[in-house]
CHARMM-style PDB file with segment names, atoms N, HN, CA, C and O in Angstrom:
ATOM      1  N   MET     1       0.855  -1.163   0.000  1.00  0.00      PROA
ATOM      2  CA  MET     1       0.000   0.000   0.000  1.00  0.00      PROA
ATOM      3  C   MET     1       0.904   1.231   0.000  1.00  0.00      PROA
ATOM      4  O   MET     1       1.940   1.257   0.664  1.00  0.00      PROA
ATOM      5  N   GLY     2       0.501   2.229  -0.742  1.00  0.00      PROA
ATOM      6  HN  GLY     2      -0.341   2.207  -1.281  1.00  0.00      PROA
ATOM      7  CA  GLY     2       1.301   3.425  -0.877  1.00  0.00      PROA
ATOM      8  C   GLY     2       1.203   4.358   0.322  1.00  0.00      PROA
ATOM      9  O   GLY     2       0.363   4.187   1.206  1.00  0.00      PROA
ATOM     10  N   PHE     3       2.078   5.336   0.322  1.00  0.00      PROA
ATOM     11  HN  PHE     3       2.760   5.474  -0.396  1.00  0.00      PROA
ATOM     12  CA  PHE     3       2.144   6.295   1.421  1.00  0.00      PROA
ATOM     13  C   PHE     3       0.826   7.033   1.617  1.00  0.00      PROA
ATOM     14  O   PHE     3       0.341   7.155   2.742  1.00  0.00      PROA
ATOM     15  N   LEU     4       0.241   7.528   0.515  1.00  0.00      PROA
ATOM     16  HN  LEU     4       0.635   7.429  -0.398  1.00  0.00      PROA
ATOM     17  CA  LEU     4      -1.010   8.296   0.642  1.00  0.00      PROA
ATOM     18  C   LEU     4      -2.151   7.435   1.166  1.00  0.00      PROA
ATOM     19  O   LEU     4      -2.943   7.881   1.995  1.00  0.00      PROA
ATOM     20  N   LYS     5      -2.231   6.220   0.687  1.00  0.00      PROA
ATOM     21  HN  LYS     5      -1.588   5.857   0.013  1.00  0.00      PROA
ATOM     22  CA  LYS     5      -3.310   5.344   1.153  1.00  0.00      PROA
ATOM     23  C   LYS     5      -3.130   5.018   2.634  1.00  0.00      PROA
ATOM     24  O   LYS     5      -4.109   4.938   3.376  1.00  0.00      PROA
ATOM     25  N   ASN     6      -1.868   4.827   3.071  1.00  0.00      PROA
ATOM     26  HN  ASN     6      -1.073   4.892   2.469  1.00  0.00      PROA
ATOM     27  CA  ASN     6      -1.614   4.595   4.497  1.00  0.00      PROA
ATOM     28  C   ASN     6      -2.047   5.799   5.324  1.00  0.00      PROA
ATOM     29  O   ASN     6      -2.617   5.641   6.403  1.00  0.00      PROA
ATOM     30  N   GLN     7      -1.781   6.992   4.824  1.00  0.00      PROA
ATOM     31  HN  GLN     7      -1.318   7.120   3.947  1.00  0.00      PROA
ATOM     32  CA  GLN     7      -2.208   8.198   5.525  1.00  0.00      PROA
ATOM     33  C   GLN     7      -3.728   8.288   5.584  1.00  0.00      PROA
ATOM     34  O   GLN     7      -4.288   8.723   6.591  1.00  0.00      PROA
ATOM     35  N   GLN     8      -4.395   7.879   4.515  1.00  0.00      PROA
ATOM     36  HN  GLN     8      -3.940   7.525   3.697  1.00  0.00      PROA
ATOM     37  CA  GLN     8      -5.855   7.884   4.499  1.00  0.00      PROA
ATOM     38  C   GLN     8      -6.418   6.872   5.492  1.00  0.00      PROA
ATOM     39  O   GLN     8      -7.428   7.137   6.145  1.00  0.00      PROA
ATOM     40  N   VAL     9      -5.773   5.720   5.607  1.00  0.00      PROA
ATOM     41  HN  VAL     9      -4.953   5.504   5.077  1.00  0.00      PROA
ATOM     42  CA  VAL     9      -6.208   4.714   6.585  1.00  0.00      PROA
ATOM     43  C   VAL     9      -6.045   5.267   7.997  1.00  0.00      PROA
ATOM     44  O   VAL     9      -6.928   5.097   8.838  1.00  0.00      PROA
ATOM     45  N   LYS    10      -4.923   5.924   8.259  1.00  0.00      PROA
ATOM     46  HN  LYS    10      -4.206   6.062   7.576  1.00  0.00      PROA
ATOM     47  CA  LYS    10      -4.708   6.515   9.581  1.00  0.00      PROA
ATOM     48  C   LYS    10      -5.759   7.579   9.877  1.00  0.00      PROA
ATOM     49  O   LYS    10      -6.256   7.663  11.000  1.00  0.00      PROA
ATOM     50  N   ALA    11      -6.097   8.386   8.883  1.00  0.00      PROA
ATOM     51  HN  ALA    11      -5.693   8.318   7.971  1.00  0.00      PROA
ATOM     52  CA  ALA    11      -7.139   9.396   9.069  1.00  0.00      PROA
ATOM     53  C   ALA    11      -8.487   8.734   9.340  1.00  0.00      PROA
ATOM     54  O   ALA    11      -9.247   9.199  10.189  1.00  0.00      PROA
ATOM     55  N   ALA    12      -8.783   7.658   8.629  1.00  0.00      PROA
ATOM     56  HN  ALA    12      -8.165   7.280   7.939  1.00  0.00      PROA
ATOM     57  CA  ALA    12     -10.044   6.936   8.833  1.00  0.00      PROA
ATOM     58  C   ALA    12     -10.100   6.332  10.231  1.00  0.00      PROA
ATOM     59  O   ALA    12     -11.154   6.340  10.867  1.00  0.00      PROA
ATOM     60  N   ILE    13      -8.972   5.807  10.717  1.00  0.00      PROA
ATOM     61  HN  ILE    13      -8.115   5.801  10.200  1.00  0.00      PROA
ATOM     62  CA  ILE    13      -8.921   5.264  12.077  1.00  0.00      PROA
ATOM     63  C   ILE    13      -9.235   6.365  13.088  1.00  0.00      PROA
ATOM     64  O   ILE    13     -10.005   6.155  14.025  1.00  0.00      PROA
ATOM     65  N   ARG    14      -8.633   7.540  12.893  1.00  0.00      PROA
ATOM     66  HN  ARG    14      -8.007   7.711  12.132  1.00  0.00      PROA
ATOM     67  CA  ARG    14      -8.897   8.658  13.812  1.00  0.00      PROA
ATOM     68  C   ARG    14     -10.363   9.083  13.757  1.00  0.00      PROA
ATOM     69  O   ARG    14     -10.967   9.375  14.790  1.00  0.00      PROA
ATOM     70  N   LEU    15     -10.940   9.117  12.541  1.00  0.00      PROA
ATOM     71  HN  LEU    15     -10.450   8.880  11.702  1.00  0.00      PROA
ATOM     72  CA  LEU    15     -12.355   9.484  12.407  1.00  0.00      PROA
ATOM     73  C   LEU    15     -13.254   8.457  13.095  1.00  0.00      PROA
ATOM     74  O   LEU    15     -14.198   8.820  13.797  1.00  0.00      PROA
ATOM     75  N   LEU    16     -12.956   7.180  12.890  1.00  0.00      PROA
ATOM     76  HN  LEU    16     -12.189   6.885  12.320  1.00  0.00      PROA
ATOM     77  CA  LEU    16     -13.754   6.133  13.532  1.00  0.00      PROA
ATOM     78  C   LEU    16     -13.628   6.198  15.050  1.00  0.00      PROA
ATOM     79  O   LEU    16     -14.629   6.109  15.761  1.00  0.00      PROA
ATOM     80  N   ALA    17     -12.409   6.353  15.547  1.00  0.00      PROA
ATOM     81  HN  ALA    17     -11.596   6.425  14.970  1.00  0.00      PROA
ATOM     82  CA  ALA    17     -12.197   6.435  16.992  1.00  0.00      PROA
ATOM     83  C   ALA    17     -12.944   7.626  17.573  1.00  0.00      PROA
ATOM     84  O   ALA    17     -13.553   7.524  18.638  1.00  0.00      PROA
ATOM     85  N   TRP    18     -12.895   8.748  16.876  1.00  0.00      PROA
ATOM     86  HN  TRP    18     -12.399   8.830  16.012  1.00  0.00      PROA
ATOM     87  CA  TRP    18     -13.607   9.952  17.336  1.00  0.00      PROA
ATOM     88  C   TRP    18     -15.107   9.700  17.395  1.00  0.00      PROA
ATOM     89  O   TRP    18     -15.772  10.104  18.348  1.00  0.00      PROA
ATOM     90  N   GLN    19     -15.636   9.035  16.380  1.00  0.00      PROA
ATOM     91  HN  GLN    19     -15.096   8.707  15.605  1.00  0.00      PROA
ATOM     92  CA  GLN    19     -17.074   8.751  16.361  1.00  0.00      PROA
ATOM     93  C   GLN    19     -17.470   7.800  17.500  1.00  0.00      PROA
ATOM     94  O   GLN    19     -18.492   8.003  18.155  1.00  0.00      PROA
ATOM     95  N   TYR    20     -16.657   6.765  17.731  1.00  0.00      PROA
ATOM     96  HN  TYR    20     -15.826   6.600  17.199  1.00  0.00      PROA
ATOM     97  CA  TYR    20     -16.946   5.855  18.846  1.00  0.00      PROA
ATOM     98  C   TYR    20     -16.937   6.621  20.169  1.00  0.00      PROA
ATOM     99  O   TYR    20     -17.837   6.467  20.994  1.00  0.00      PROA
ATOM    100  N   GLU    21     -15.910   7.445  20.358  1.00  0.00      PROA
ATOM    101  HN  GLU    21     -15.179   7.570  19.688  1.00  0.00      PROA
ATOM    102  CA  GLU    21     -15.786   8.218  21.596  1.00  0.00      PROA
ATOM    103  C   GLU    21     -16.958   9.179  21.757  1.00  0.00      PROA
ATOM    104  O   GLU    21     -17.522   9.311  22.844  1.00  0.00      PROA
ATOM    105  N   ARG    22     -17.312   9.836  20.680  1.00  0.00      PROA
ATOM    106  HN  ARG    22     -16.854   9.728  19.797  1.00  0.00      PROA
ATOM    107  CA  ARG    22     -18.405  10.805  20.701  1.00  0.00      PROA
ATOM    108  C   ARG    22     -19.732  10.144  21.078  1.00  0.00      PROA
ATOM    109  O   ARG    22     -20.569  10.743  21.753  1.00  0.00      PROA
ATOM    110  N   ASN    23     -19.907   8.905  20.630  1.00  0.00      PROA
ATOM    111  HN  ASN    23     -19.228   8.418  20.082  1.00  0.00      PROA
ATOM    112  CA  ASN    23     -21.150   8.177  20.921  1.00  0.00      PROA
ATOM    113  C   ASN    23     -21.088   7.394  22.221  1.00  0.00      PROA
ATOM    114  O   ASN    23     -22.037   6.689  22.565  1.00  0.00      PROA
ATOM    115  N   GLY    24     -19.973   7.510  22.954  1.00  0.00      PROA
ATOM    116  HN  GLY    24     -19.202   8.083  22.674  1.00  0.00      PROA
ATOM    117  CA  GLY    24     -19.848   6.837  24.236  1.00  0.00      PROA
ATOM    118  C   GLY    24     -19.690   5.335  24.136  1.00  0.00      PROA
ATOM    119  O   GLY    24     -19.997   4.612  25.083  1.00  0.00      PROA
ATOM    120  N   GLN    25     -19.209   4.856  22.988  1.00  0.00      PROA
ATOM    121  HN  GLN    25     -18.959   5.444  22.219  1.00  0.00      PROA
ATOM    122  CA  GLN    25     -19.027   3.423  22.795  1.00  0.00      PROA
ATOM    123  C   GLN    25     -17.564   3.067  22.983  1.00  0.00      PROA
ATOM    124  O   GLN    25     -16.685   3.876  22.684  1.00  0.00      PROA
ATOM    125  N   PRO    26     -17.297   1.880  23.471  1.00  0.00      PROA
ATOM    126  CA  PRO    26     -15.888   1.457  23.620  1.00  0.00      PROA
ATOM    127  C   PRO    26     -15.270   1.211  22.247  1.00  0.00      PROA
ATOM    128  O   PRO    26     -15.948   0.784  21.312  1.00  0.00      PROA
ATOM    129  N   LEU    27     -13.978   1.487  22.145  1.00  0.00      PROA
ATOM    130  HN  LEU    27     -13.428   1.834  22.905  1.00  0.00      PROA
ATOM    131  CA  LEU    27     -13.272   1.244  20.894  1.00  0.00      PROA
ATOM    132  C   LEU    27     -13.086  -0.255  20.694  1.00  0.00      PROA
ATOM    133  O   LEU    27     -12.760  -0.969  21.642  1.00  0.00      PROA
ATOM    134  N   PRO    28     -13.290  -0.737  19.471  1.00  0.00      PROA
ATOM    135  CA  PRO    28     -12.983  -2.146  19.210  1.00  0.00      PROA
ATOM    136  C   PRO    28     -11.470  -2.356  19.226  1.00  0.00      PROA
ATOM    137  O   PRO    28     -10.707  -1.393  19.318  1.00  0.00      PROA
ATOM    138  N   GLU    29     -11.044  -3.594  19.137  1.00  0.00      PROA
ATOM    139  HN  GLU    29     -11.664  -4.376  19.062  1.00  0.00      PROA
ATOM    140  CA  GLU    29      -9.623  -3.889  19.100  1.00  0.00      PROA
ATOM    141  C   GLU    29      -8.972  -3.175  17.926  1.00  0.00      PROA
ATOM    142  O   GLU    29      -9.616  -2.896  16.915  1.00  0.00      PROA
ATOM    143  N   LYS    30      -7.680  -2.883  18.077  1.00  0.00      PROA
ATOM    144  HN  LYS    30      -7.157  -3.110  18.898  1.00  0.00      PROA
ATOM    145  CA  LYS    30      -6.957  -2.127  17.059  1.00  0.00      PROA
ATOM    146  C   LYS    30      -7.037  -2.797  15.687  1.00  0.00      PROA
ATOM    147  O   LYS    30      -7.230  -2.116  14.680  1.00  0.00      PROA
ATOM    148  N   ALA    31      -6.892  -4.111  15.637  1.00  0.00      PROA
ATOM    149  HN  ALA    31      -6.734  -4.664  16.456  1.00  0.00      PROA
ATOM    150  CA  ALA    31      -6.926  -4.835  14.363  1.00  0.00      PROA
ATOM    151  C   ALA    31      -8.301  -4.699  13.696  1.00  0.00      PROA
ATOM    152  O   ALA    31      -8.389  -4.536  12.479  1.00  0.00      PROA
ATOM    153  N   VAL    32      -9.354  -4.766  14.483  1.00  0.00      PROA
ATOM    154  HN  VAL    32      -9.283  -4.898  15.472  1.00  0.00      PROA
ATOM    155  CA  VAL    32     -10.710  -4.629  13.949  1.00  0.00      PROA
ATOM    156  C   VAL    32     -10.920  -3.213  13.425  1.00  0.00      PROA
ATOM    157  O   VAL    32     -11.466  -3.018  12.339  1.00  0.00      PROA
ATOM    158  N   LEU    33     -10.486  -2.234  14.200  1.00  0.00      PROA
ATOM    159  HN  LEU    33     -10.043  -2.392  15.083  1.00  0.00      PROA
ATOM    160  CA  LEU    33     -10.629  -0.834  13.802  1.00  0.00      PROA
ATOM    161  C   LEU    33      -9.843  -0.560  12.516  1.00  0.00      PROA
ATOM    162  O   LEU    33     -10.335   0.128  11.621  1.00  0.00      PROA
ATOM    163  N   GLU    34      -8.624  -1.099  12.424  1.00  0.00      PROA
ATOM    164  HN  GLU    34      -8.224  -1.658  13.151  1.00  0.00      PROA
ATOM    165  CA  GLU    34      -7.808  -0.891  11.229  1.00  0.00      PROA
ATOM    166  C   GLU    34      -8.435  -1.570  10.005  1.00  0.00      PROA
ATOM    167  O   GLU    34      -8.428  -1.006   8.910  1.00  0.00      PROA
ATOM    168  N   GLY    35      -8.965  -2.756  10.188  1.00  0.00      PROA
ATOM    169  HN  GLY    35      -8.970  -3.214  11.077  1.00  0.00      PROA
ATOM    170  CA  GLY    35      -9.625  -3.447   9.085  1.00  0.00      PROA
ATOM    171  C   GLY    35     -10.827  -2.672   8.579  1.00  0.00      PROA
ATOM    172  O   GLY    35     -11.052  -2.557   7.374  1.00  0.00      PROA
ATOM    173  N   HSD    36     -11.584  -2.148   9.508  1.00  0.00      PROA
ATOM    174  HN  HSD    36     -11.401  -2.241  10.486  1.00  0.00      PROA
ATOM    175  CA  HSD    36     -12.749  -1.347   9.145  1.00  0.00      PROA
ATOM    176  C   HSD    36     -12.305  -0.090   8.398  1.00  0.00      PROA
ATOM    177  O   HSD    36     -12.917   0.293   7.401  1.00  0.00      PROA
ATOM    178  N   ALA    37     -11.243   0.547   8.880  1.00  0.00      PROA
ATOM    179  HN  ALA    37     -10.745   0.236   9.690  1.00  0.00      PROA
ATOM    180  CA  ALA    37     -10.723   1.759   8.237  1.00  0.00      PROA
ATOM    181  C   ALA    37     -10.230   1.456   6.828  1.00  0.00      PROA
ATOM    182  O   ALA    37     -10.487   2.228   5.905  1.00  0.00      PROA
ATOM    183  N   ARG    38      -9.525   0.339   6.652  1.00  0.00      PROA
ATOM    184  HN  ARG    38      -9.316  -0.288   7.402  1.00  0.00      PROA
ATOM    185  CA  ARG    38      -9.036  -0.032   5.320  1.00  0.00      PROA
ATOM    186  C   ARG    38     -10.200  -0.249   4.351  1.00  0.00      PROA
ATOM    187  O   ARG    38     -10.134   0.152   3.190  1.00  0.00      PROA
ATOM    188  N   GLN    39     -11.257  -0.883   4.837  1.00  0.00      PROA
ATOM    189  HN  GLN    39     -11.310  -1.209   5.781  1.00  0.00      PROA
ATOM    190  CA  GLN    39     -12.430  -1.105   3.990  1.00  0.00      PROA
ATOM    191  C   GLN    39     -13.083   0.224   3.615  1.00  0.00      PROA
ATOM    192  O   GLN    39     -13.505   0.413   2.474  1.00  0.00      PROA
ATOM    193  N   LEU    40     -13.165   1.137   4.575  1.00  0.00      PROA
ATOM    194  HN  LEU    40     -12.823   0.983   5.501  1.00  0.00      PROA
ATOM    195  CA  LEU    40     -13.725   2.457   4.288  1.00  0.00      PROA
ATOM    196  C   LEU    40     -12.910   3.192   3.231  1.00  0.00      PROA
ATOM    197  O   LEU    40     -13.473   3.825   2.339  1.00  0.00      PROA
ATOM    198  N   VAL    41     -11.590   3.109   3.330  1.00  0.00      PROA
ATOM    199  HN  VAL    41     -11.133   2.595   4.055  1.00  0.00      PROA
ATOM    200  CA  VAL    41     -10.724   3.779   2.357  1.00  0.00      PROA
ATOM    201  C   VAL    41     -10.927   3.171   0.968  1.00  0.00      PROA
ATOM    202  O   VAL    41     -11.017   3.897  -0.023  1.00  0.00      PROA
ATOM    203  N   GLU    42     -10.997   1.856   0.898  1.00  0.00      PROA
ATOM    204  HN  GLU    42     -10.924   1.267   1.703  1.00  0.00      PROA
ATOM    205  CA  GLU    42     -11.232   1.201  -0.399  1.00  0.00      PROA
ATOM    206  C   GLU    42     -12.571   1.641  -0.983  1.00  0.00      PROA
ATOM    207  O   GLU    42     -12.666   1.947  -2.172  1.00  0.00      PROA
ATOM    208  N   ASP    43     -13.602   1.673  -0.146  1.00  0.00      PROA
ATOM    209  HN  ASP    43     -13.526   1.425   0.820  1.00  0.00      PROA
ATOM    210  CA  ASP    43     -14.925   2.113  -0.612  1.00  0.00      PROA
ATOM    211  C   ASP    43     -14.889   3.574  -1.055  1.00  0.00      PROA
ATOM    212  O   ASP    43     -15.501   3.935  -2.060  1.00  0.00      PROA
ATOM    213  N   ALA    44     -14.175   4.413  -0.308  1.00  0.00      PROA
ATOM    214  HN  ALA    44     -13.678   4.120   0.509  1.00  0.00      PROA
ATOM    215  CA  ALA    44     -14.079   5.836  -0.665  1.00  0.00      PROA
ATOM    216  C   ALA    44     -13.367   6.008  -2.001  1.00  0.00      PROA
ATOM    217  O   ALA    44     -13.758   6.853  -2.807  1.00  0.00      PROA
ATOM    218  N   HSD    45     -12.329   5.217  -2.243  1.00  0.00      PROA
ATOM    219  HN  HSD    45     -12.012   4.531  -1.588  1.00  0.00      PROA
ATOM    220  CA  HSD    45     -11.635   5.291  -3.532  1.00  0.00      PROA
ATOM    221  C   HSD    45     -12.544   4.846  -4.669  1.00  0.00      PROA
ATOM    222  O   HSD    45     -12.536   5.441  -5.747  1.00  0.00      PROA
ATOM    223  N   ARG    46     -13.322   3.804  -4.430  1.00  0.00      PROA
ATOM    224  HN  ARG    46     -13.328   3.320  -3.555  1.00  0.00      PROA
ATOM    225  CA  ARG    46     -14.256   3.322  -5.448  1.00  0.00      PROA
ATOM    226  C   ARG    46     -15.289   4.397  -5.764  1.00  0.00      PROA
ATOM    227  O   ARG    46     -15.584   4.651  -6.932  1.00  0.00      PROA
ATOM    228  N   ILE    47     -15.837   5.027  -4.733  1.00  0.00      PROA
ATOM    229  HN  ILE    47     -15.598   4.820  -3.784  1.00  0.00      PROA
ATOM    230  CA  ILE    47     -16.832   6.082  -4.926  1.00  0.00      PROA
ATOM    231  C   ILE    47     -16.210   7.270  -5.649  1.00  0.00      PROA
ATOM    232  O   ILE    47     -16.839   7.853  -6.532  1.00  0.00      PROA
ATOM    233  N   ALA    48     -14.990   7.634  -5.287  1.00  0.00      PROA
ATOM    234  HN  ALA    48     -14.480   7.161  -4.569  1.00  0.00      PROA
ATOM    235  CA  ALA    48     -14.309   8.760  -5.933  1.00  0.00      PROA
ATOM    236  C   ALA    48     -14.082   8.472  -7.417  1.00  0.00      PROA
ATOM    237  O   ALA    48     -14.202   9.370  -8.250  1.00  0.00      PROA
ATOM    238  N   ARG    49     -13.754   7.222  -7.747  1.00  0.00      PROA
ATOM    239  HN  ARG    49     -13.657   6.492  -7.070  1.00  0.00      PROA
ATOM    240  CA  ARG    49     -13.573   6.866  -9.162  1.00  0.00      PROA
ATOM    241  C   ARG    49     -14.892   6.962  -9.912  1.00  0.00      PROA
ATOM    242  O   ARG    49     -14.931   7.437 -11.047  1.00  0.00      PROA
ATOM    243  N   GLU    50     -15.975   6.511  -9.280  1.00  0.00      PROA
ATOM    244  HN  GLU    50     -15.943   6.125  -8.358  1.00  0.00      PROA
ATOM    245  CA  GLU    50     -17.273   6.488  -9.947  1.00  0.00      PROA
ATOM    246  C   GLU    50     -17.888   7.881 -10.083  1.00  0.00      PROA
ATOM    247  O   GLU    50     -18.406   8.234 -11.143  1.00  0.00      PROA
ATOM    248  N   ARG    51     -17.829   8.665  -9.017  1.00  0.00      PROA
ATOM    249  HN  ARG    51     -17.408   8.378  -8.156  1.00  0.00      PROA
ATOM    250  CA  ARG    51     -18.521   9.950  -8.990  1.00  0.00      PROA
ATOM    251  C   ARG    51     -17.594  11.142  -8.989  1.00  0.00      PROA
ATOM    252  O   ARG    51     -18.029  12.274  -9.199  1.00  0.00      PROA
ATOM    253  N   GLY    52     -16.335  10.899  -8.756  1.00  0.00      PROA
ATOM    254  HN  GLY    52     -15.981   9.980  -8.585  1.00  0.00      PROA
ATOM    255  CA  GLY    52     -15.407  12.011  -8.589  1.00  0.00      PROA
ATOM    256  C   GLY    52     -15.494  12.510  -7.151  1.00  0.00      PROA
ATOM    257  O   GLY    52     -16.385  12.109  -6.402  1.00  0.00      PROA
ATOM    258  N   GLY    53     -14.604  13.352  -6.782  1.00  0.00      PROA
ATOM    259  HN  GLY    53     -13.880  13.678  -7.391  1.00  0.00      PROA
ATOM    260  CA  GLY    53     -14.649  13.917  -5.442  1.00  0.00      PROA
ATOM    261  C   GLY    53     -13.386  13.631  -4.656  1.00  0.00      PROA
ATOM    262  O   GLY    53     -12.488  12.923  -5.111  1.00  0.00      PROA
ATOM    263  N   ASN    54     -13.345  14.194  -3.481  1.00  0.00      PROA
ATOM    264  HN  ASN    54     -14.075  14.769  -3.111  1.00  0.00      PROA
ATOM    265  CA  ASN    54     -12.208  14.109  -2.587  1.00  0.00      PROA
ATOM    266  C   ASN    54     -12.371  12.898  -1.682  1.00  0.00      PROA
ATOM    267  O   ASN    54     -13.413  12.736  -1.047  1.00  0.00      PROA
ATOM    268  N   VAL    55     -11.358  12.049  -1.617  1.00  0.00      PROA
ATOM    269  HN  VAL    55     -10.512  12.180  -2.133  1.00  0.00      PROA
ATOM    270  CA  VAL    55     -11.428  10.820  -0.832  1.00  0.00      PROA
ATOM    271  C   VAL    55     -11.649  11.120   0.646  1.00  0.00      PROA
ATOM    272  O   VAL    55     -12.452  10.450   1.296  1.00  0.00      PROA
ATOM    273  N   LEU    56     -10.952  12.115   1.186  1.00  0.00      PROA
ATOM    274  HN  LEU    56     -10.300  12.660   0.658  1.00  0.00      PROA
ATOM    275  CA  LEU    56     -11.104  12.433   2.607  1.00  0.00      PROA
ATOM    276  C   LEU    56     -12.519  12.914   2.915  1.00  0.00      PROA
ATOM    277  O   LEU    56     -13.084  12.542   3.944  1.00  0.00      PROA
ATOM    278  N   ALA    57     -13.095  13.727   2.048  1.00  0.00      PROA
ATOM    279  HN  ALA    57     -12.636  14.029   1.212  1.00  0.00      PROA
ATOM    280  CA  ALA    57     -14.469  14.191   2.252  1.00  0.00      PROA
ATOM    281  C   ALA    57     -15.440  13.015   2.211  1.00  0.00      PROA
ATOM    282  O   ALA    57     -16.380  12.949   3.003  1.00  0.00      PROA
ATOM    283  N   ILE    58     -15.208  12.092   1.287  1.00  0.00      PROA
ATOM    284  HN  ILE    58     -14.444  12.146   0.643  1.00  0.00      PROA
ATOM    285  CA  ILE    58     -16.059  10.907   1.189  1.00  0.00      PROA
ATOM    286  C   ILE    58     -15.926  10.063   2.448  1.00  0.00      PROA
ATOM    287  O   ILE    58     -16.924   9.558   2.962  1.00  0.00      PROA
ATOM    288  N   LEU    59     -14.685   9.902   2.959  1.00  0.00      PROA
ATOM    289  HN  LEU    59     -13.874  10.312   2.542  1.00  0.00      PROA
ATOM    290  CA  LEU    59     -14.478   9.148   4.193  1.00  0.00      PROA
ATOM    291  C   LEU    59     -15.257   9.758   5.347  1.00  0.00      PROA
ATOM    292  O   LEU    59     -15.907   9.041   6.108  1.00  0.00      PROA
ATOM    293  N   LYS    60     -15.194  11.077   5.480  1.00  0.00      PROA
ATOM    294  HN  LYS    60     -14.666  11.659   4.862  1.00  0.00      PROA
ATOM    295  CA  LYS    60     -15.912  11.746   6.566  1.00  0.00      PROA
ATOM    296  C   LYS    60     -17.408  11.480   6.471  1.00  0.00      PROA
ATOM    297  O   LYS    60     -18.059  11.213   7.481  1.00  0.00      PROA
ATOM    298  N   GLU    61     -17.953  11.551   5.262  1.00  0.00      PROA
ATOM    299  HN  GLU    61     -17.424  11.767   4.442  1.00  0.00      PROA
ATOM    300  CA  GLU    61     -19.382  11.287   5.076  1.00  0.00      PROA
ATOM    301  C   GLU    61     -19.721   9.847   5.440  1.00  0.00      PROA
ATOM    302  O   GLU    61     -20.732   9.585   6.091  1.00  0.00      PROA
ATOM    303  N   MET    62     -18.860   8.906   5.010  1.00  0.00      PROA
ATOM    304  HN  MET    62     -18.039   9.119   4.481  1.00  0.00      PROA
ATOM    305  CA  MET    62     -19.116   7.490   5.272  1.00  0.00      PROA
ATOM    306  C   MET    62     -19.071   7.182   6.765  1.00  0.00      PROA
ATOM    307  O   MET    62     -19.926   6.455   7.272  1.00  0.00      PROA
ATOM    308  N   VAL    63     -18.092   7.722   7.467  1.00  0.00      PROA
ATOM    309  HN  VAL    63     -17.398   8.313   7.055  1.00  0.00      PROA
ATOM    310  CA  VAL    63     -17.984   7.485   8.913  1.00  0.00      PROA
ATOM    311  C   VAL    63     -19.191   8.072   9.631  1.00  0.00      PROA
ATOM    312  O   VAL    63     -19.754   7.435  10.522  1.00  0.00      PROA
ATOM    313  N   ALA    64     -19.588   9.268   9.255  1.00  0.00      PROA
ATOM    314  HN  ALA    64     -19.130   9.785   8.532  1.00  0.00      PROA
ATOM    315  CA  ALA    64     -20.765   9.885   9.881  1.00  0.00      PROA
ATOM    316  C   ALA    64     -22.010   9.041   9.630  1.00  0.00      PROA
ATOM    317  O   ALA    64     -22.834   8.875  10.529  1.00  0.00      PROA
ATOM    318  N   GLU    65     -22.153   8.517   8.439  1.00  0.00      PROA
ATOM    319  HN  GLU    65     -21.483   8.652   7.709  1.00  0.00      PROA
ATOM    320  CA  GLU    65     -23.311   7.696   8.108  1.00  0.00      PROA
ATOM    321  C   GLU    65     -23.311   6.386   8.897  1.00  0.00      PROA
ATOM    322  O   GLU    65     -24.360   5.944   9.367  1.00  0.00      PROA
ATOM    323  N   ILE    66     -22.153   5.772   9.041  1.00  0.00      PROA
ATOM    324  HN  ILE    66     -21.301   6.130   8.659  1.00  0.00      PROA
ATOM    325  CA  ILE    66     -22.047   4.519   9.805  1.00  0.00      PROA
ATOM    326  C   ILE    66     -22.491   4.737  11.238  1.00  0.00      PROA
ATOM    327  O   ILE    66     -23.256   3.936  11.775  1.00  0.00      PROA
ATOM    328  N   ARG    67     -22.036   5.783  11.855  1.00  0.00      PROA
ATOM    329  HN  ARG    67     -21.415   6.434  11.420  1.00  0.00      PROA
ATOM    330  CA  ARG    67     -22.325   6.034  13.261  1.00  0.00      PROA
ATOM    331  C   ARG    67     -23.772   6.440  13.480  1.00  0.00      PROA
ATOM    332  O   ARG    67     -24.283   6.279  14.589  1.00  0.00      PROA
ATOM    333  N   ARG    68     -24.452   6.960  12.466  1.00  0.00      PROA
ATOM    334  HN  ARG    68     -24.038   7.091  11.565  1.00  0.00      PROA
ATOM    335  CA  ARG    68     -25.869   7.347  12.614  1.00  0.00      PROA
ATOM    336  C   ARG    68     -26.774   6.132  12.692  1.00  0.00      PROA
ATOM    337  O   ARG    68     -27.884   6.226  13.216  1.00  0.00      PROA
ATOM    338  N   ARG    69     -26.331   5.008  12.188  1.00  0.00      PROA
ATOM    339  HN  ARG    69     -25.429   4.931  11.762  1.00  0.00      PROA
ATOM    340  CA  ARG    69     -27.191   3.807  12.166  1.00  0.00      PROA
ATOM    341  C   ARG    69     -27.373   3.235  13.526  1.00  0.00      PROA
ATOM    342  OT1 ARG    69     -28.065   2.229  13.685  1.00  0.00      PROA
TER     343      ARG     69
END
C-alpha cells in the first residue's frame, strides 16, 4: 500500500475512533478498527472513481453515516 493510502487509513482510524468516543461506545480492538478503516478507504476510492470527489471528504461522510445507524 502506498504512502497516501496509508495516511488515508490513519485518518479513517482517527475518524472512527472519534465517532466511537463521541457516541460513548468502547473502541474495538486495534486490528478490527484498522480493518474497518481499510475497507472504508477502499470504498471511498471506489466512490471517488465512480462519482469524482475528494477521498477524505467521502471518508468523513461514510464514517458519519455509519455512526448514525
